[in-house]
C-alpha positions in Angstrom: 0.0 0.0 0.0 1.4 3.3 -1.0 1.9 5.9 1.7 0.1 9.2 1.3 2.6 12.0 1.4 2.0 15.7 1.6 3.2 17.6 -1.5 6.9 18.7 -1.3 7.4 22.0 -3.1 10.7 23.1 -4.7 10.5 26.5 -6.2 12.6 26.1 -9.2 11.5 28.4 -12.0 13.0 26.6 -15.0 13.7 23.1 -16.2 16.8 22.2 -18.1 16.7 20.2 -21.4 20.0 19.4 -23.0 21.6 22.4 -21.3 18.9 24.8 -22.5 16.7 26.4 -19.8 13.0 25.9 -20.3 10.2 27.7 -18.4 8.2 25.5 -16.1 4.7 24.7 -17.2 1.8 26.5 -15.4 -1.6 25.0 -14.8 -4.7 26.7 -16.3 -8.0 25.6 -14.7 -11.2 26.4 -16.6 -13.6 27.2 -13.7 -16.0 29.8 -15.2 -18.7 27.4 -16.4 -21.9 26.6 -14.6 -22.9 22.9 -14.6 -25.9 23.1 -16.9 -27.1 19.5 -16.1 -26.1 19.5 -12.4 -27.9 22.6 -11.1 -25.2 24.8 -9.7 -21.5 25.5 -9.5 -20.5 21.9 -9.6 -16.8 22.7 -9.2 -17.4 24.0 -5.7 -19.4 21.0 -4.4 -17.5 19.0 -1.7 -16.8 15.3 -2.4 -15.5 14.1 1.0 -16.1 14.7 4.7 -13.1 17.1 4.8 -14.7 19.6 2.5 -12.4 19.0 -0.5 -13.8 19.5 -4.0 -12.7 17.5 -7.1 -10.3 20.4 -8.0 -8.4 19.8 -4.7 -7.4 16.4 -5.9 -6.3 17.7 -9.3 -4.2 20.4 -7.6 -2.7 17.9 -5.2 -1.7 15.6 -8.1 -0.4 18.6 -10.1 1.8 19.9 -7.2 3.2 16.4 -6.8 4.0 16.3 -10.5 6.0 19.6 -10.2 3.6 22.5 -11.0 4.2 25.6 -9.0 1.7 28.1 -10.4 -2.0 27.9 -11.2 -4.2 30.3 -13.1 -7.9 30.0 -12.3 -10.2 31.2 -15.1 -13.4 32.3 -13.4 -16.3 34.8 -13.7 -15.5 38.0 -12.0 -18.8 38.0 -10.1 -17.9 34.6 -8.6 -14.4 35.6 -7.3 -15.3 36.1 -3.7 -17.1 32.7 -3.4 -14.4 31.0 -5.4 -11.6 32.3 -3.2 -13.4 31.2 0.0 -14.1 27.7 -1.4 -10.7 26.9 -2.7 -8.6 29.8 -4.1 -7.3 31.2 -0.7 -6.2 27.8 0.6 -4.5 26.9 -2.6 -2.6 30.2 -2.6 -0.8 29.0 0.6 0.7 26.1 -1.4 1.3 27.4 -4.9 1.4 30.7 -6.7 -2.2 31.6 -7.8 -3.4 34.1 -10.4 -6.9 34.8 -11.7 -8.1 35.4 -15.2 -11.7 36.5 -15.8 -13.8 35.1 -18.7 -15.9 37.9 -19.8 -18.4 37.6 -22.7 -17.5 41.2 -23.7 -13.8 40.3 -24.1 -13.8 40.0 -27.9 -11.7 41.7 -30.6 -12.2 45.2 -31.7 -14.9 45.6 -34.4 -17.2 43.0 -33.0 -20.1 43.4 -30.6 -21.8 40.9 -28.3 -25.2 39.8 -29.8 -28.0 41.5 -27.8 -29.6 38.4 -26.2 -26.4 36.3 -25.8 -25.6 35.2 -22.2 -23.4 32.2 -23.0 -19.6 32.6 -22.9 -17.6 31.9 -26.1 -16.4 28.4 -25.2 -13.2 26.8 -24.0 -10.9 28.5 -26.5 -12.2 31.9 -25.2 -11.7 30.8 -21.6 -8.0 30.0 -22.2 -7.6 33.2 -24.2 -8.6 35.0 -21.0 -5.1 34.1 -19.7 -3.2 35.7 -22.6 -1.6 38.4 -20.4 -0.5 35.8 -17.7 1.0 33.0 -19.8 4.5 33.4 -21.2 5.6 29.8 -21.5 4.3 26.2 -21.6 0.9 25.6 -20.0 -1.5 22.8 -19.2 -5.3 23.2 -19.5 -7.8 21.2 -17.4 -11.5 21.4 -16.5 -12.2 22.4 -12.9 -14.7 19.7 -12.2 -13.0 16.6 -13.6 -10.9 14.0 -11.7 -8.0 13.1 -14.0 -5.8 10.9 -11.8 -2.1 11.1 -10.9 -0.5 9.8 -14.0 -2.1 12.4 -16.2 -0.3 15.3 -14.5 3.1 13.6 -14.2 3.0 12.6 -17.9 2.0 16.0 -19.3 4.4 17.8 -17.0 7.3 15.6 -18.0 6.4 16.1 -21.7 6.3 19.9 -21.5 9.6 20.1 -19.6 11.4 18.0 -22.3 9.8 19.2 -25.5 9.6 22.5 -27.4 8.4 23.7 -30.8 10.5 22.6 -33.7 9.5 22.6 -37.4 6.0 22.1 -36.1 4.4 23.4 -32.9 4.8 20.6 -30.3 1.8 20.0 -28.1 0.4 17.1 -26.1 -2.9 15.8 -24.6 -3.8 13.1 -22.2 -6.2 10.6 -23.6 -8.5 8.3 -21.7 -9.9 4.9 -22.5 -13.5 5.6 -23.4 -15.0 3.0 -21.1 -13.2 4.6 -18.2 -15.1 7.9 -18.7 -18.7 6.8 -18.9 -21.5 7.3 -16.3 -24.2 4.9 -15.3 -26.7 7.8 -15.1 -27.1 8.9 -18.7 -25.2 9.9 -21.8 -22.0 11.8 -22.2 -20.3 13.9 -24.9 -16.7 13.0 -25.7 -14.1 13.9 -28.3 -13.1 10.5 -29.9 -9.5 10.6 -31.0 -7.6 9.0 -33.9 -3.8 8.6 -33.8 -1.0 7.5 -36.1 1.7 4.9 -35.3 3.7 7.5 -33.5 0.8 8.3 -31.1 0.3 11.7 -32.8 -3.2 12.9 -32.9 -4.7 12.9 -36.4 -8.2 14.1 -35.5 -10.9 14.5 -32.8 -14.6 13.8 -33.6 -17.1 15.2 -31.2 -19.8 12.7 -30.3 -22.5 14.5 -28.3 -24.4 11.5 -27.1 -22.5 8.4 -26.1 -23.7 5.7 -23.7 -23.4 2.1 -22.7 -25.7 -0.3 -24.6 -25.4 -3.8 -23.2 -21.8 -4.9 -23.6 -21.0 -2.2 -26.1 -20.5 1.6 -26.1 -22.3 3.5 -28.9 -23.2 6.9 -30.1 -26.3 8.4 -31.8 -26.7 11.5 -33.9 -30.5 11.2 -34.4 -31.9 11.2 -30.9 -31.5 7.4 -30.5 -33.2 6.2 -33.7 -29.9 4.6 -34.9 -26.8 3.7 -32.9 -23.2 3.2 -34.0 -20.8 1.1 -32.0 -17.5 2.7 -30.9 -14.6 0.2 -30.8 -13.7 -1.0 -27.3 -10.6 0.8 -26.0 -11.0 3.9 -28.1 -9.2 7.0 -26.8 -11.1 10.1 -25.9 -10.1 13.6 -24.9 -11.2 15.0 -21.5 -9.8 18.5 -22.2 -6.4 17.9 -20.6 -4.1 19.7 -23.0 -0.4 20.6 -22.9 0.7 23.6 -25.0 3.7 25.7 -25.7 3.4 29.5 -25.6 2.8 29.5 -29.4 -0.8 28.1 -28.9 -1.9 31.2 -27.0 -0.9 33.3 -30.1 -2.8 30.9 -32.3 -5.9 31.2 -30.1 -5.7 35.0 -30.4 -5.1 34.9 -34.1 -8.0 32.6 -34.8 -10.7 34.2 -32.6 -11.6 37.1 -34.9 -12.0 34.8 -38.0 -14.1 32.5 -35.9 -16.5 35.3 -34.9 -16.5 36.6 -38.5 -17.7 33.2 -39.7 -20.1 32.2 -36.9 -21.5 35.2 -35.1 -24.2 36.0 -37.7 -25.1 32.4 -38.4 -25.4 31.3 -34.7 -25.3 34.5 -32.6 -26.5 33.0 -29.3 -24.8 29.7 -29.1 -21.6 29.5 -31.3 -18.5 28.5 -29.3 -14.8 28.8 -29.9 -13.6 25.3 -28.8 -10.1 24.2 -28.0 -10.3 21.0 -30.0 -11.5 22.9 -33.1 -8.5 25.2 -32.9 -6.2 22.2 -32.5 -7.8 20.3 -35.4 -7.3 23.4 -37.6 -3.6 23.5 -36.8 -3.3 19.7 -37.5 -5.1 20.1 -40.9 -2.7 22.9 -41.8 0.2 20.7 -40.9 1.6 23.4 -38.5 1.3 21.4 -35.3 1.7 17.9 -33.9 -0.1 16.6 -30.7 1.3 13.6 -28.9 -1.4 11.6 -27.2 -0.3 10.4 -23.8 -2.5 7.6 -22.6 -3.9 7.4 -19.1 -5.5 4.1 -17.9 -6.8 5.8 -14.7 -10.5 6.0 -14.2 -11.9 9.5 -14.9 -14.5 10.8 -12.5 -16.8 13.8 -12.9 -20.3 15.0 -12.0 -22.1 15.0 -15.3 -25.3 14.3 -13.5 -26.4 15.0 -9.9 -26.5 11.2 -9.3 -22.8 10.9 -10.2 -21.8 12.7 -7.0 -22.1 9.5 -4.9 -19.9 7.6 -7.3 -17.2 10.2 -7.0 -17.4 10.3 -3.2 -17.2 6.5 -3.0 -14.1 6.5 -5.4 -12.4 9.2 -3.3 -13.0 7.3 -0.1 -11.6 4.1 -1.7 -8.5 6.0 -2.9 -7.8 7.4 0.5 -8.2 4.0 2.1 -5.7 2.6 -0.5 -3.2 5.4 0.6 -3.3 7.4 -2.7 -4.3 10.5 -0.8 -4.2 11.6 2.9 -7.4 12.4 4.7 -6.6 16.1 4.6 -4.8 17.2 1.5 -3.5 20.6 2.6 
């Protein structure tokens, strides 16, 4: 049984690769979204008796992997509550900064459609950090449990790779069956890779669920179902980027708005995978898929919370985490 150690921090600002100093990766956590199917700010819902939320466990694993700085992307109006729930206690362990996702933060020459209330998606959320990021960075969702290996793999990758002829990025992929819920359907980005584990594409499937012994998706409200091969790798929005990606996000946002704001003014979203796919299609970037065989946990539906709490309790009993993380 592994012993549960508290994180040991060493404040070294740069990594060394072949004698060249590299900036250490920072962790960007997308925490601005409301849980539309859960009924509240799911990322601040405790999952154990000690009052930890899912994000505590991600941060604990990230610190153990070597991360020393985190940027929380939040809504400005939630800042006080967010700091009380997690921000202030994390600031005692790592360097913390805040970026604010604001629907009005769009390029000059564009205006927010009159009745739009929805933010502009994950690409827009990460773009909110453009003044705070000046090196490699990792992006995660606030309300997902990713497991220890994900953070160590992505951290090690970004501290040993940099852009060459192509921009050099990474993502952690999960076995589809390890990301499903018993309580309904899920949306997942199903990945394809080449022989070198480089990402060749992500296809968004918005309704995936278990059907007997198989996993399948539908695109017509369940009239027809298509089996997804067992062991398929999916993206759970855990990305590792060099600084170049922030510039690509900025460069692509205005053209995205130009193309979509009139066609779908209230709901169009600037998604990270779409930007990545575009760079792959242009042959300007490569994305190495790092596989995690850990079980992913999240609260897609209210009923999922008990599953997460049971899993956390079991991991503590097995010595993967101490009772009190911080």
